[in-house]
C-alpha positions as CSV (number, residue, x, y, z in Angstrom):
1,M,130.3,121.6,58.0
2,K,127.8,124.2,59.3
3,L,127.0,123.5,62.7
4,H,124.4,125.5,64.7
5,L,124.5,125.5,68.7
6,I,122.0,124.7,70.9
7,I,124.3,123.4,73.6
8,V,123.6,120.5,75.9
9,I,125.9,119.7,78.3
10,C,126.5,118.0,81.8
11,F,128.7,118.2,84.6
12,C,128.8,116.6,87.9
13,F,128.7,118.5,91.6
14,A,132.0,117.0,93.8
15,A,129.8,116.4,97.2
16,Q,128.5,113.1,97.5
17,L,124.8,114.0,97.2
18,V,121.7,113.1,98.0
19,L,119.0,112.6,95.8
20,P,115.0,112.7,96.3
21,E,113.3,109.7,96.3
22,A,110.6,110.8,93.8
23,S,110.1,113.6,91.8
24,H,106.2,115.2,91.7
25,A,104.5,116.9,89.7
26,L,100.9,117.4,89.6
27,M,100.8,115.9,85.8
28,S,100.4,112.4,86.0
29,I,103.0,109.5,85.1
30,E,100.1,108.4,82.8
31,D,99.3,111.8,81.5
32,E,103.2,111.6,80.4
33,K,103.0,108.8,78.9
34,K,99.7,109.6,76.8
35,M,102.1,112.6,75.7
36,R,104.5,110.3,74.4
37,A,102.8,108.9,71.1
38,E,101.7,112.3,70.2
39,L,105.1,113.8,70.6
40,L,106.7,110.5,68.7
41,E,104.2,111.4,66.0
42,Q,105.1,114.8,65.8
43,V,109.2,114.5,66.0
44,K,108.3,112.3,63.0
45,K,106.5,114.4,60.9
46,R,109.1,117.4,61.0
47,A,112.5,115.9,61.4
48,P,113.5,112.9,59.5
49,L,115.0,110.0,62.2
50,V,118.7,108.2,61.2
51,K,117.3,103.9,61.1
52,D,120.9,102.7,60.8
53,I,120.8,99.8,63.0
54,A,124.2,100.2,63.9
55,V,124.2,104.4,64.9
56,V,121.0,103.9,66.7
57,G,122.1,100.3,68.5
58,Y,125.3,102.1,69.6
59,V,123.2,104.7,71.4
60,N,121.5,102.4,72.5
61,K,123.9,99.9,74.0
62,V,125.3,103.3,76.0
63,A,122.2,104.4,77.0
64,Q,121.4,101.3,78.6
65,R,124.9,100.9,80.4
66,V,123.5,104.3,81.9
67,L,120.1,103.2,82.6
68,A,121.2,100.2,84.7
69,S,122.4,102.7,87.0
70,V,118.9,104.8,87.4
71,E,116.4,103.4,90.3
72,N,113.0,103.9,90.0
73,K,112.7,104.5,86.5
74,Y,109.2,106.2,85.5
75,F,109.2,105.4,82.1
76,E,110.7,102.8,79.5
77,Y,112.8,104.8,77.4
78,E,114.0,104.9,74.0
79,F,116.4,106.6,72.2
80,F,116.3,108.3,68.9
81,V,119.0,109.7,66.5
82,L,117.8,112.9,64.8
83,K,119.4,113.9,60.8
84,D,120.5,117.4,61.6
85,E,123.7,119.3,62.0
86,A,122.9,120.6,65.3
87,L,125.0,120.0,68.7
88,N,121.9,119.4,70.8
89,A,120.4,117.0,72.1
90,F,116.8,116.9,74.4
91,A,114.2,114.7,76.4
92,M,110.4,114.7,75.8
93,P,108.3,113.9,78.1
94,G,107.8,110.1,78.3
95,G,110.8,109.0,78.2
96,I,111.6,109.5,74.6
97,I,115.1,111.4,74.0
98,F,117.0,112.1,70.8
99,I,120.6,113.2,70.0
100,H,121.2,114.9,67.1
101,S,123.8,113.4,64.4
102,G,126.1,116.3,64.3
103,L,126.6,116.2,68.3
104,L,126.9,112.3,67.5
105,E,129.6,113.0,64.8
106,A,131.6,115.7,67.1
107,I,132.1,113.8,70.5
108,D,135.5,112.5,71.0
109,T,134.7,109.4,73.3
110,E,132.0,107.3,74.4
111,D,132.0,109.2,77.6
112,D,131.0,112.0,76.2
113,L,127.8,110.8,74.7
114,A,127.2,108.8,77.9
115,C,127.0,112.1,79.9
116,V,124.7,113.9,77.6
117,L,122.6,111.0,77.5
118,A,122.8,110.9,81.3
119,H,121.9,114.5,81.8
120,E,118.5,114.3,79.8
121,I,117.6,111.3,81.6
122,G,118.0,113.5,84.7
123,H,115.4,115.8,82.9
124,V,113.0,112.9,82.3
125,Q,113.3,111.6,85.9
126,A,112.8,115.0,87.5
127,R,109.7,115.4,85.4
128,H,110.8,119.1,84.5
129,I,108.4,119.4,81.6
130,A,105.7,117.9,83.4
131,K,106.5,120.5,86.5
132,R,106.3,123.5,84.2
133,L,103.1,122.5,82.5
134,E,101.5,122.5,86.1
135,T,102.0,125.8,87.0
136,M,101.3,127.3,83.5
137,K,97.8,125.5,84.3
138,Y,98.3,123.6,81.0
139,T,94.5,123.1,79.7
140,G,95.2,119.5,78.3
141,I,97.2,116.8,76.8
142,A,96.6,118.6,72.7
143,T,98.0,122.0,74.2
144,A,100.8,120.3,76.6
145,V,101.6,118.3,73.3
146,T,101.7,121.8,71.2
147,A,103.7,123.2,73.7
148,V,106.3,120.6,73.8
149,A,107.1,120.3,70.2
150,G,107.3,123.9,69.5
151,L,110.0,124.0,72.5
152,F,112.3,120.9,70.9
153,L,111.0,121.7,67.1
154,G,110.2,125.0,66.4
155,G,113.7,126.6,65.1
156,G,117.4,126.1,64.1
157,G,118.7,123.2,62.4
158,R,117.5,121.5,59.5
159,A,114.9,119.7,61.6
160,G,113.2,122.9,62.9
161,T,112.6,124.7,60.3
162,A,109.2,122.9,59.0
163,A,107.9,123.4,62.4
164,M,105.8,126.2,62.3
165,I,104.3,127.2,66.0
166,S,101.7,130.1,66.7
167,A,102.6,132.4,68.8
168,G,100.7,131.5,71.8
169,A,102.5,128.0,71.6
170,L,105.7,130.0,71.1
171,S,104.7,131.5,74.3
172,T,104.1,128.3,76.3
173,S,107.3,127.1,75.2
174,L,109.3,130.2,75.9
175,A,107.6,129.4,79.7
176,L,108.8,125.8,79.2
177,K,112.6,126.0,78.8
178,Y,114.5,124.8,81.7
179,S,115.9,126.8,84.3
180,R,119.2,126.8,85.7
181,E,118.3,124.6,88.9
182,D,116.6,122.5,86.3
183,E,120.0,121.7,84.4
184,E,121.9,121.4,87.9
185,E,119.2,119.0,89.4
186,A,120.3,116.9,85.7
187,D,123.5,117.0,86.6
188,R,123.2,116.2,89.9
189,R,121.4,112.7,89.2
190,A,124.0,112.4,85.7
191,C,126.6,112.7,88.1
192,Q,125.7,109.9,90.2
193,W,124.5,107.8,87.3
194,L,127.6,108.0,85.3
195,C,130.0,107.3,88.3
196,K,127.9,103.9,89.0
197,A,128.2,103.5,85.5
198,G,131.8,103.5,85.4
199,Y,131.6,106.7,82.9
200,N,134.4,109.0,83.0
201,P,132.7,112.8,83.0
202,D,137.1,114.4,83.0
203,G,135.9,114.4,79.1
204,L,133.4,117.1,79.5
205,A,134.6,120.2,79.7
206,N,136.2,119.1,76.1
207,V,132.4,118.9,74.9
208,M,131.4,122.3,76.5
209,K,134.9,123.9,74.9
210,K,133.5,122.2,71.6
211,I,130.4,123.4,71.6
212,L,131.1,126.9,72.4
213,Q,133.7,126.6,69.5
214,Y,131.3,125.7,66.9
215,R,128.7,128.9,68.2
216,W,131.1,131.0,66.8
217,I,131.8,129.2,63.5
218,G,128.7,127.7,63.0
219,G,126.8,131.1,62.0
220,G,123.3,131.7,61.8
221,A,122.9,132.0,65.6
222,I,119.7,130.0,66.8
223,P,117.2,132.6,68.8
224,S,117.6,132.2,72.1
225,Y,114.1,131.6,73.1
226,L,114.4,128.0,71.5
227,S,117.3,127.4,73.3
228,T,116.3,124.6,75.7
229,H,119.3,124.3,77.7
230,P,120.5,127.5,78.7
231,S,124.1,128.1,78.4
232,S,126.6,130.7,79.0
233,S,130.8,130.4,79.2
234,Q,130.9,130.8,82.7
235,R,129.6,127.1,83.1
236,L,132.4,125.8,81.1
237,S,134.6,127.3,84.5
238,Y,132.0,125.7,87.0
239,L,132.4,122.3,85.2
240,E,136.0,122.7,84.6
241,D,136.2,123.0,88.6
242,I,134.1,120.0,89.0
243,V,135.6,117.3,87.7
244,L,138.9,118.7,89.1
245,I,137.6,117.6,92.4
246,K,135.2,114.8,91.2
247,K,136.6,111.6,90.1
248,C,134.7,108.3,89.2
249,P,136.9,104.9,89.4
250,M,136.7,103.4,85.3
251,Q,135.2,100.3,84.9
252,G,133.5,98.9,81.6
253,E,134.9,98.2,78.2
254,R,135.3,101.3,75.8
255,N,135.9,100.6,72.4
256,T,137.1,103.3,70.7
257,A,137.0,101.9,67.1
258,T,133.0,101.3,67.6
259,L,133.0,104.9,67.6
260,Q,135.0,106.0,65.0
261,Y,133.2,103.2,62.9
262,V,130.0,104.9,63.8
263,Q,131.1,108.7,63.3
264,M,132.1,107.3,59.8
265,K,128.6,106.6,59.1
266,I,127.2,109.4,60.5
267,K,129.8,111.7,58.3
268,A,128.4,109.5,55.2
269,I,124.7,111.4,56.7
270,N,125.6,114.6,57.0
271,N,127.7,115.2,54.3
272,D,127.4,115.5,50.7
273,P,128.7,112.0,49.6
274,Y,130.4,113.6,46.2
275,E,132.5,115.4,48.0
276,L,133.2,113.0,50.8
277,I,134.6,110.6,47.1
278,E,136.6,113.1,46.2
279,N,138.2,113.8,49.8
280,Y,138.7,110.5,51.1
281,R,140.4,109.2,46.9
282,E,142.4,112.1,48.0
283,T,143.1,111.0,51.2
284,L,144.0,107.7,50.3
285,Q,146.3,108.4,47.6
286,A,148.8,109.6,50.2
287,K,147.5,106.9,52.8
288,P,146.4,104.0,50.8
289,D,146.2,101.3,53.8
290,S,143.9,103.8,56.1
291,L,141.0,101.7,56.7
292,M,139.0,104.5,57.7
293,D,139.3,106.1,54.8
294,I,138.4,102.6,52.7
295,Y,135.5,102.3,54.8
296,G,134.5,106.1,54.5
297,L,134.4,105.7,50.5
298,A,133.0,103.3,50.4
299,L,130.4,104.1,52.3
300,A,130.0,107.5,50.0
301,L,129.6,105.1,46.6
302,K,127.1,103.1,48.4
303,A,124.9,106.1,48.7
304,T,125.3,107.4,45.5
305,Q,124.8,104.2,44.1
306,Q,128.0,103.5,43.0
307,L,127.3,100.0,43.8
308,D,130.4,97.8,41.9
309,E,133.0,100.2,43.1
310,A,131.4,100.5,46.8
311,V,131.5,96.5,46.8
312,A,135.5,96.4,45.2
313,T,136.0,98.8,48.3
314,F,134.6,97.0,50.7
315,E,136.2,93.9,49.6
316,K,139.8,95.6,49.8
317,L,139.2,96.4,53.9
318,F,138.7,92.5,53.9
319,D,142.1,91.8,51.9
320,F,144.3,93.3,54.8
321,P,146.2,90.7,57.5
322,A,144.4,89.9,60.6
323,I,140.9,92.6,59.8
324,E,139.2,90.8,62.1
325,T,141.0,92.4,65.0
326,V,140.3,95.7,63.6
327,I,137.6,95.9,61.7
328,S,133.6,96.6,63.7
329,S,131.4,94.5,63.0
330,S,129.2,97.3,61.4
331,V,131.3,96.8,58.7
332,Y,130.0,93.3,58.2
333,A,126.0,94.7,58.0
334,D,127.6,97.9,55.6
335,F,129.3,95.1,52.8
336,G,126.2,92.6,53.9
337,E,123.6,95.8,52.5
338,T,125.7,96.8,49.8
339,L,125.6,93.4,48.4
340,V,122.0,92.9,48.5
341,L,120.8,96.6,47.1
342,A,123.4,95.4,43.6
343,G,121.6,92.4,43.7
344,R,124.6,90.2,44.8
345,Y,122.1,87.5,47.0
346,E,124.2,84.4,47.2
347,Q,127.4,86.7,47.9
348,A,125.2,88.6,50.9
349,I,124.3,85.6,52.1
350,Q,127.7,83.5,51.8
351,M,129.6,86.2,53.7
352,L,127.3,87.1,56.3
353,D,126.5,83.8,57.2
354,S,129.8,83.1,58.5
355,H,129.9,86.5,60.2
356,V,126.6,85.7,61.8
357,R,127.4,82.6,63.0
358,K,130.1,83.6,65.3
359,N,128.0,86.9,65.9
360,P,124.9,86.1,66.8
361,D,124.4,89.5,68.7
362,D,125.1,91.4,65.4
363,V,121.5,92.7,64.9
364,A,122.8,95.0,61.8
365,A,123.9,92.2,60.4
366,R,121.6,89.7,61.4
367,F,118.9,91.8,59.3
368,Q,120.9,92.5,56.0
369,L,121.0,88.9,56.1
370,A,117.8,88.2,56.4
371,R,117.2,90.9,54.1
372,A,119.1,88.5,51.7
373,W,116.8,85.3,52.3
374,Q,114.1,87.3,51.6
375,R,114.8,88.5,47.9
376,Q,116.1,85.0,47.4
377,G,112.4,84.0,48.3
378,N,113.5,82.2,51.4
379,C,110.9,83.1,54.2
380,N,111.9,80.5,56.6
381,K,115.5,81.3,57.2
382,T,114.5,85.5,56.9
383,M,111.7,84.6,59.9
384,E,114.2,83.0,61.5
385,L,116.8,85.7,61.8
386,L,114.0,88.3,62.2
387,K,112.8,86.3,65.4
388,G,114.2,87.6,68.9
389,I,115.5,91.1,67.1
390,D,111.9,92.8,66.5
391,E,112.1,95.3,69.3
392,Q,115.6,96.3,68.4
393,L,114.5,97.4,64.5
394,E,111.4,99.0,66.4
395,Q,113.2,102.3,64.2
396,V,113.5,100.0,61.2
397,E,109.8,100.2,58.8
398,E,111.8,97.6,56.0
399,V,111.5,95.0,58.4
400,F,107.9,95.1,58.7
401,L,107.1,95.3,55.2
402,M,109.5,91.9,55.2
403,K,107.6,89.9,58.0
404,G,104.3,90.8,56.2
405,K,105.5,89.5,52.3
406,C,106.5,86.7,54.5
407,L,104.0,85.8,56.4
408,V,101.3,86.3,53.0
409,A,103.9,83.9,51.4
410,Q,103.3,80.9,54.4
411,E,99.8,81.9,53.8
412,K,99.2,83.3,57.3
413,M,97.1,86.0,56.0
414,G,95.8,87.9,58.8
415,E,99.6,88.3,60.5
416,G,100.9,89.5,57.2
417,H,98.1,91.9,56.5
418,Y,99.0,93.3,60.3
419,F,102.5,93.6,59.0
420,F,101.6,95.5,56.0
421,Y,99.7,98.1,58.3
422,R,102.3,98.7,60.6
423,Y,104.2,99.3,57.6
424,Y,102.4,102.0,55.9
425,K,101.5,103.3,59.0
426,V,105.4,104.0,59.4
427,V,105.5,105.7,55.9
428,G,102.7,107.8,56.2
429,E,100.4,106.0,53.6
430,R,97.2,106.3,55.8
431,S,94.5,104.8,53.3
432,T,96.6,102.2,52.4
433,A,96.9,101.4,56.0
434,R,93.6,101.4,56.9
435,F,93.2,98.8,54.3
436,H,95.5,96.5,55.5
437,R,94.2,97.2,58.9
438,K,91.1,96.1,57.7
439,R,91.8,93.0,56.4
440,A,93.5,91.9,59.0
441,L,90.6,92.6,61.5
442,A,89.1,90.7,59.1
443,L,91.0,87.7,59.1
444,L,91.9,87.1,62.8
445,P,90.6,85.7,65.5
446,S,88.8,88.9,67.7
447,T,91.3,87.8,70.7
448,H,94.4,87.7,68.6
449,R,97.0,90.1,70.1
450,Y,97.6,91.8,66.8
451,A,93.5,91.9,66.7
452,L,93.1,93.5,70.2
453,E,95.8,96.2,69.2
454,L,94.5,97.1,65.7
455,E,91.1,97.4,67.3
456,E,92.7,100.4,69.4
457,D,94.7,102.1,66.9
458,S,91.0,102.1,65.4
459,K,89.2,103.7,67.7
460,K,92.3,106.3,68.2
461,D,92.0,107.0,64.4
462,K,88.5,107.6,64.7
463,S,88.6,110.2,67.7
464,G,91.3,112.3,65.4
465,S,92.6,112.4,62.0
466,W,92.5,109.1,60.5
467,I,89.1,108.7,60.0
468,D,87.6,106.0,57.8
469,D,86.5,107.0,54.0
470,D,85.1,104.2,52.2
471,E,86.1,106.1,48.4
472,E,89.6,106.4,49.7
473,D,89.7,102.8,51.2
474,K,89.2,101.7,47.6
475,K,92.0,103.3,46.0
476,A,94.2,102.2,48.5
477,S,92.7,98.5,48.1
478,R,93.6,99.1,44.0
479,R,96.8,100.3,44.9
480,S,97.5,97.6,47.2
481,G,96.2,95.0,44.4
482,R,99.0,96.7,41.2
483,R,101.8,96.4,43.8
484,S,101.0,93.0,44.9
485,N,101.4,92.1,41.1
């Protein structure tokens, strides 16, 4: 795999450290929160996000364990996975943190992932970007958003190829680049949080070695001015010295199999599925009982829409004795999704219902079971399964479409149009989204929380790029009518 290098590394200082109680920047916390939505919109436009519930859920689970050790959090943090081969992660103002799929596939342990996430949280808590924007006397939120988006999305890897930034924004981005002092402060903060959370920093030297190795074999080096994390080989020596001195008590569970299954899913996302099929079949000829390779083959077959063979391959996994003790719960969701795609709804319901009853917190499996019931026309079951897990599914836009269809079927028209609005807004069909927003506002009581949210969105749109256009809305209405038919 061709991997580009943007170094992301975190390490810990040995001594007991006293962190400042607060990080002060002239830019207010509220300003950063205002930037957050705009920045997230920029990322979604320029870089594809990984929407797999199990992958995103795993990253969030590790992140939340780290965040539990962080006091006085300034923001509500959100974590995303970018579909990009670079070994990178970055944090934007307001508490939105991104890890590239290439880094997620390359790490060796959960501790490595925790360390990268803790380092990025350190940058946010220290408010490094906010402080730098203030020293540059930025002229407003829009300027700041352009500069920050240019810094993180302006180069290297597939995620950056579409991000063309002006010379002025590039010069601003250059000035925003983290300094060595910023990196060290983020590391100091991360060290205390990691130790408190029970994660082991010893593997971080291996992560640095891996990243330095990919710099030489990856080709197509990223320009230094777009490397958001200053790096040098000296940092490896420094890191190795630190981890020899500082030891953290090990706590909490470590399920290495979960990371392996997540990495198999990432491999299916990052690579040509047809090549993977050929490789897995060759491997399975020599090792026919390799669970991981059977799983990888099933995922690759699903990606190429060879659904009947994918179903048969998943079924092989469940033929192994005591399979429930060695298989990741995410496999149930993947198998269920394959059955739904193949139109085998009853088989999907039977398999997933049994699993979800035993594992009600398996969000990915519950979502696939809800999809199966929705395709069968049972909206009561669908809505019941989605209830309580909505926030964990925010990155999966299909959930909005499913809920919209079910609410309309239940004659809750206003709520249904609200969720259609959210779906079409996320997928970028603006005129269709405006149509559903108008319908929702016409049908919902003015005091309804959905109506209040829509009114606020309407105000933002009129002051920005979503100015209402009657002719476009008429076209959207006609398109929506054809779809419903």
